[in-house]
C-alpha positions in Angstrom: 151.6 99.4 149.3 152.3 100.1 153.0 150.2 103.0 154.5 151.4 105.2 157.2 149.4 104.8 160.4 147.8 108.2 160.1 146.8 107.7 156.5 145.5 104.2 157.3 143.3 105.5 160.2 142.0 108.3 158.0 141.1 105.9 155.3 139.2 103.8 157.8 137.3 106.8 159.0 136.5 108.0 155.5 135.2 104.5 154.6 133.0 104.3 157.7 131.4 107.7 156.9 130.9 106.7 153.3 129.1 103.5 154.3 126.9 105.4 156.8 125.9 108.0 154.2 122.0 108.0 154.1 122.0 108.1 150.3 123.7 104.7 150.4 122.3 103.1 153.6 118.8 104.3 154.1 117.0 102.8 151.1 117.4 99.3 152.3 115.4 100.1 155.4 112.6 102.0 153.7 109.3 100.2 153.0 107.3 101.0 149.9 105.8 104.4 150.1 102.5 104.0 152.0 99.2 105.1 150.4 97.5 108.2 151.6 99.1 111.2 153.4 102.8 110.8 154.2 104.6 113.3 156.4 108.3 113.3 157.1 109.6 114.9 160.3 113.1 114.7 161.8 116.0 116.3 163.5 119.7 115.8 163.7 123.0 116.6 161.9 122.3 113.9 159.3 118.5 114.4 159.1 118.5 116.6 156.1 120.6 114.1 154.2 118.2 111.4 155.4 115.3 113.4 154.0 117.1 113.8 150.7 117.5 110.0 150.6 113.9 109.4 151.4 112.7 111.7 148.6 115.1 110.0 146.2 113.2 106.7 146.9 109.7 108.0 147.5 109.5 111.2 145.6 108.6 114.6 147.2 107.2 114.3 150.7 105.4 116.8 152.9 107.2 117.5 156.1 109.7 119.4 158.3 113.2 118.4 159.3 115.5 120.4 161.6 119.3 120.2 161.1 122.4 122.1 162.3 123.3 125.4 160.7 125.2 124.7 157.5 123.9 121.1 157.1 120.8 121.7 154.9 120.2 119.6 151.8 118.0 120.3 148.8 114.6 118.6 149.2 111.7 118.9 146.8 108.9 118.6 149.3 110.2 118.4 152.9 111.1 121.7 154.4 114.6 121.9 155.9 115.1 124.3 158.9 118.5 125.1 160.3 119.0 125.6 164.1 121.8 125.6 166.7 123.7 122.6 168.0 124.8 121.6 170.7 122.9 124.3 172.7 119.4 124.9 171.4 118.3 128.3 170.1 115.0 130.1 169.2 115.1 128.8 165.7 115.0 125.2 166.9 112.3 126.0 169.4 110.1 127.7 166.7 110.7 124.8 164.2 109.8 122.2 166.8 106.6 124.1 167.6 105.7 124.0 163.9 106.5 120.3 163.8 104.1 119.6 166.7 101.4 121.6 165.0 101.9 119.6 161.8 101.6 116.3 163.7 98.6 117.5 165.6 96.7 117.8 162.3 97.2 114.1 161.4 94.6 111.4 161.7 94.0 107.7 161.5 95.3 106.4 158.2 98.1 109.0 157.9 101.7 107.9 158.0 104.7 109.7 159.7 108.3 108.9 158.9 110.6 110.2 161.7 114.3 110.7 160.7 116.5 111.0 163.8 120.2 111.3 164.0 122.9 112.6 166.4 122.3 116.2 167.4 118.5 115.9 167.6 118.6 116.5 171.3 119.5 120.1 170.8 117.6 120.6 167.5 114.3 119.3 168.8 113.6 121.9 171.5 110.2 122.2 173.3 110.7 122.9 177.0 108.1 121.6 179.5 105.7 124.1 181.0 107.4 126.4 183.5 110.9 126.1 181.9 112.0 128.9 179.6 114.2 128.5 176.6 117.0 130.4 178.4 116.7 128.0 181.3 116.8 125.0 179.0 119.9 126.5 177.3 121.6 126.9 180.7 120.9 123.3 181.8 122.1 122.0 178.5 125.3 124.0 178.7 125.9 122.7 182.2 125.3 119.1 181.2 127.8 119.5 178.3 130.4 121.0 180.6 129.9 118.3 183.3 131.6 115.5 181.5 128.6 113.2 182.2 128.0 110.2 179.9 125.4 110.9 177.2 123.0 108.4 178.7 123.0 110.2 182.0 122.5 113.6 180.3 119.6 112.3 178.4 117.7 111.2 181.5 117.7 114.9 182.6 116.9 116.2 179.1 113.9 113.9 178.7 112.2 115.3 181.8 112.6 118.9 180.6 111.1 118.2 177.1 107.6 118.0 175.6 108.9 116.0 172.6 111.4 113.5 174.0 110.8 110.2 175.7 108.1 109.1 173.3 106.2 112.3 173.3 106.9 113.0 169.6 105.2 109.8 168.7 102.3 110.6 171.0 101.8 113.9 169.3 101.3 112.1 166.0 98.7 109.7 167.3 96.5 108.2 165.8 98.8 108.4 162.7 101.2 105.5 162.3 104.9 106.3 162.8 108.0 104.6 161.6 111.4 106.0 163.0 114.7 105.5 161.2 117.8 106.5 163.2 121.5 106.9 162.5 123.5 106.9 165.6 126.9 108.4 166.5 126.8 107.2 170.1 129.6 104.7 170.7 128.5 101.3 172.1 124.8 102.2 171.9 122.5 99.2 172.2 119.1 100.8 172.2 119.0 103.6 169.7 115.5 104.8 170.6 116.4 105.4 174.2 119.9 106.9 173.9 119.7 108.8 170.6 118.0 112.2 170.7 116.4 111.1 174.0 114.1 108.7 172.3 111.7 111.1 170.6 109.7 108.1 169.5 110.2 105.8 172.5 108.6 106.2 175.9 110.6 106.5 179.1 109.9 105.2 182.6 112.7 107.1 184.3 111.6 108.5 187.7 112.3 111.9 189.0 114.6 110.4 191.6 116.7 108.8 188.8 116.6 112.1 187.0 117.9 113.9 190.1 120.8 111.5 190.5 121.7 111.7 186.9 121.6 115.5 187.0 124.0 116.0 189.8 126.7 117.3 187.5 127.2 120.9 188.5 125.2 124.0 188.3 124.7 126.1 185.1 127.2 128.9 184.8 126.2 132.2 186.4 
């Protein structure tokens, strides 16, 4: 049967989304559940679905995952918190603070599973000292309006955050962390650096590089 171009393209899209569904794709990347204390953290538009898939394989897990409003999924152990995307809000900032408190209480021998997907850049919100939430929101809005590539925007965002650029993993130390990521960034080669600003991966970007990347207009008055 001959499909019309619009129907054919729609079927390709639907198939791609189906294959990427964490309930189908995540289990193959999960190791056996580690012994001892296991904590699940995460952020992103697909993170709640990812947590649901993890619990389907591992059973109920302690933890906290932040997702976009309207994207929550039922989990038996992991708490799901909804917050704003693409511009962060107070709910995301409060949930991120709680996540950092949870990680700070971990020790050697504990295991953290980080579930990161597109949208985590807004949902994981912990501005650096001296930057308010309102200022972080204004910068984020300006970056979104600038038309800059996502990689360039993320250079700026990493330098304004206490969780991005590897700092989330540092907060969990000395616990072991495994990060699983689902990306919606076209052509991305290094997920840990481009997706959600690399919450589990360190950055060596300098302030000068950040300045060059951030020359994309001022926040709206």
